[in-house]
C-alpha positions, -999 to +999 in steps of 0.1 A: +037-362+403+055-330+409+036-298+405+049-274+379+066-245+395+052-212+385+075-194+361+090-162+375+082-130+357+113-117+339+122-081+349+130-062+318+132-026+308+112-016+277+134-009+247+141+028+242+136+037+278+161+041+307+160+041+345+175+072+362+197+071+393+197+096+421+228+112+408+213+117+373+181+131+387+199+156+409+223+166+381+192+172+359+175+192+385+206+214+390+208+220+353+171+228+349+174+253+378+201+272+359+180+272+327+149+283+346+168+312+362+176+326+328+141+322+315+127+339+346+152+368+342+137+373+307+102+376+321+089+342+312+065+323+334+060+285+339+030+266+325+024+229+324+004+207+300-005+170+304+015+142+289-016+131+269-034+152+242-062+143+218-044+130+188-060+154+163-047+183+185-011+173+180-011+185+144-010+175+108+024+158+112+007+126+125-004+099+101-041+099+092-050+062+099-076+043+119-050+037+146-026+067+147+003+049+163+032+055+139+055+080+155+034+084+187+020+062+214-018+062+213-047+048+232-085+051+228-105+069+255-137+054+268-156+077+244-136+062+215-115+094+210-079+088+202-054+102+227-016+103+222+014+109+244+029+142+234+058+141+210+069+176+217+059+205+240+050+230+213+018+215+199+003+212+234+012+248+241-007+258+209-037+240+222-035+256+256-032+291+242-061+285+218-083+271+245-076+300+269-071+328+242-097+351+259-082+348+294-044+350+288-024+381+282-008+383+248+021+382+242+021+350+263+056+343+275+060+309+290+084+280+296+079+244+305+100+213+310+086+178+305+089+143+291+080+137+254+075+104+237+084+091+202+072+057+190+103+052+168+129+025+165+154+031+194+192+031+189+224+043+204+216+077+220+181+075+206+153+070+232+116+068+231+112+090+261+133+121+267+130+155+283+127+189+266+128+224+281+110+250+260+104+287+260+079+304+238+065+338+231+030+336+216+014+367+201+047+384+192+048+392+155+081+410+151+114+394+145+127+412+176+110+384+195+131+359+175+163+379+181+155+379+219+150+341+219+184+337+203+200+359+229+183+340+257+197+307+242+232+322+243+227+333+280+215+299+288+246+282+273+268+304+294+247+300+326+254+263+322+292+269+321+296+265+283+322+292+275+321+316+246+340+300+217+325+266+225+290+274+211+271+295+186+234+303+181+229+300+143+200+318+127+183+313+093+148+321+079+125+296+062+112+324+040+146+326+024+147+288+018+112+288+004+121+319-017+150+301-033+127+273-043+101+297-056+128+314-078+135+281-095+099+273-102+090+252-071+064+275-056+028+266-049+011+238-031+015+214-060+053+214-054+051+211-016+065+175-015+094+183-039+103+214-018+105+191+013+128+167-007+150+197-017+152+209+020+161+174+032+189+173+006+203+207+018+200+194+054+224+166+045+252+190+036+273+183+067+269+145+062+274+141+024+291+173+012+282+193-019+285+163-042+260+143-021+236+172-021+238+175-059+230+138-062+200+142-039+188+172-058+190+152-090+181+115-096+192+103-062+221+089-042+234+054-036+252+049-003+281+026+005+258-003+014+241+000-020+208+015-007+194+041-030+177+074-019+154+089-046+163+125-053+142+156-061+145+152-098+155+188-105+170+200-138+207+209-142+199+246-141+178+242-110+205+222-093+231+248-102+210+276-086+204+256-054+241+245-051+252+282-056+229+292-028+242+263-006+279+274-013+271+310-003+253+297+028+283+276+036+306+306+034+284+326+058+282+295+081+320+291+082+324+329+088+299+325+118+318+296+133+352+313+129+338+344+148+323+322+174+356+304+182+375+337+183+359+350+215+378+383+213+362+392+179+336+419+178+314+414+147+318+438+118+282+448+110+291+459+074+308+426+066+279+406+080+253+427+063+271+424+030+272+386+033+235+385+041+227+408+013+243+384-012+213+360-005+191+385-024+206+372-056+189+338-051+153+350-044+128+369-064+124+407-057+093+417-037+087+381-026+085+363+007+121+352+001+132+389-001+112+395+030+131+367+047+165+383+037+153+416+052+143+399+084+177+383+087+194+417+083+171+431+110+180+403+134+217+408+127+213+445+136+194+438+168+219+412+179+248+436+171+232+465+190+229+442+221+266+431+218+256+395+210+273+394+176+307+387+191+305+350+183+274+342+203+245+347+178+253+346+141+233+345+108+238+311+091+217+303+060+227+266+061+204+260+091+174+238+081+150+229+109+114+217+111+108+211+075+070+216+078+068+233+111+084+267+109+072+298+089+100+324+095+133+326+115+148+293+126+177+290+150+199+263+165+223+261+194+254+243+182+283+232+204+317+236+186+340+214+207+352+180+194+340+146+208+345+110+198+314+093+185+303+057+188+324+048+157+355+063+173+355+093+149+363+128+162+334+150+153+319+183+165+293+178+193+266+196+173+231+208+181+217+207+216+185+226+209+167+249+185+135+264+174+119+291+153+087+309+143+055+288+140+028+313+131+003+286+119+000+263+149-025+283+170-045+293+139-055+257+134-077+261+165-088+297+164-090+305+127-071+337+133-035+346+130-016+342+163+021+346+157+045+326+179+082+318+183+101+296+206+129+271+212+134+237+227+165+224+246+172+187+244+179+181+281+195+146+278+217+157+249+227+189+267+236+168+298+259+147+277+276+178+265+281+191+300+296+158+310+321+161+282+330+196+294+331+184+330+304+210+338+277+187+350+274+194+387+247+188+412+244+204+446+263+181+471+238+158+488+251+142+519+237+107+528+216+106+559+229+102+594+219+067+606+203+062+640+211+025+648+188+002+668+203-018+697+170-029+713+138-038+695+112-032+723+086-005+718+100+019+744+135+017+728+122+021+693+103+051+705+135+067+718+154+060+686+126+074+665+125+106+687+163+111+681+157+107+644+128+132+643+149+158+663+176+156+637+151+160+609+134+189+626+168+206+627+172+202+589+196+172+591+190+142+568+185+112+591+170+077+591+164+051+617+176+016+607+146-004+596+162-038+588+169-067+611+183-049+642+196-080+660+228-081+638+245-048+646+273-055+622+248-055+594+237-020+604+272-006+600+276-024+567+244-008+556+257+026+567+289+021+548+272+011+516+247+039+519+276+064+524+262+076+558+285+101+573+276+094+610+260+066+630+243+073+663+245+044+688+228+040+722+228+007+740+217+000+776+249+015+792+246+048+772+208+050+779+215+046+817+240+075+815+218+097+793+244+097+765+249+085+729+279+074+709+283+092+675+306+074+651+323+093+623+321+068+596+340+088+570+370+094+593+367+059+608+370+044+573+402+064+567+417+055+601+408+018+597+434+016+570+461+029+594+453+005+623+468-029+620+454-049+649+421-052+669+438-043+702+448-009+688+413-005+673+396-012+707+420+010+726+418+040+703+380+038+695+388+060+665+365+088+652+339+082+678+326+107+704+302+105+734+278+133+741+247+139+762+213+131+745+204+167+747+234+177+726+228+153+697+218+180+672+247+203+681+273+176+680+260+161+647+261+196+631+296+202+643+308+168+630+291+172+596+306+207+593+341+193+599+335+166+572+324+194+548+356+213+555+377+182+548+359+176+515+364+212+505+401+210+514+405+178+494+387+192+464+410+223+465+441+201+467+429+180+438+422+211+417+456+225+425+474+193+414+456+192+380 
């Protein structure tokens, strides 16, 4: 009776997660380096928090259940405390500041990049693990800190090669939005849920238009599939006031994007101030809403004084972010160029990051007011944008020089390893072949697939002479297409040089430099032909 063969374990990637290639990793690191350089220039310092936090530290936005696993990935510690993988970088920062409030210097200006995790249904472009890059200023109460954040976002976009006219940093204030709600009778804690429904409806303006927003403010909206979304249940008069505010916001938004695309335009402060001033008609006097309008005017003045109002940073009351998160100014980095989405539709690329003022997060731990503002860049989404703009570039990484193995005895292996270490000590990427050395052809196939620029060869004859052969694999591949028969190949021994063992490093450096010159020349010719 035949024994049952053990079933092989199926290799499978968890849904919502991706593997990353060397090219992706290097491109990401190059992009992060440019962002980091801007943050450092503004006087921000790095800080790092762990991927896990105690679940109750992550905030009120998590479900209150016995197993808090909706939206986040959670496990129980050995002392039965729930821990969760962080879903953003802001809540862990608030915990860090609160825990070290007596040691750190306020304002605390920091940045951090890291993976965050969402236990949500994955879909096209929607992953359960993705990277964010945040910058925050904790202990800074004035809106000048928010204005500075917006200017830093603009500088970051340009440092990454996104030209003016292709992006805009849009700024709003949650106090204005809340003030509009208060003016129509939706103030107070008892109306908190309805206010969220109204904000969600306003946030659907780009997707459903004014008519769709009106439906969501009223009884609700039925989509093309027949699914019904319950509305906020506002009266006709309340809907009219909200819609009037939305239309005014839309006018300012369109004005902002027009200025952003016209890179030669220098903002007219009076025109901008008048447009912002119109928002006062929708909030109560001497209210937090009126305070929010004043803060927007202040930000506009600060941005104008620093010459960032020329299409880079613009007031835009249609921005709705972090429905429960933010307490004051909110801002969003939007890219204005067109792309084709998964449905084949031409649309604007949209947001690649944003943030705002969150004065309540640290207070949860300390019991005292600790104002804070910051923003987060979606690294993966921004990488997609840079690919569309053909701006995603990593520093050129040349594959290693391959030291081939002709003899497998210990003495020979020691000589090959010594050559390899000499190259590495000189700062040259190098590796000694570690596969089956007896089939030399396989070594050259390996080098070809690896993209190795050079192969170093030393057999018994070369060793007796104290020399090595250095094969230019890049030039050899090119010449191979021009040589038609093996006789010519053996006679020409193309792209291969002999040198004394003592000159390996100098010869390899020279040959790599020649290859680099060839690549630069080819890149230049390709650029000129486009």
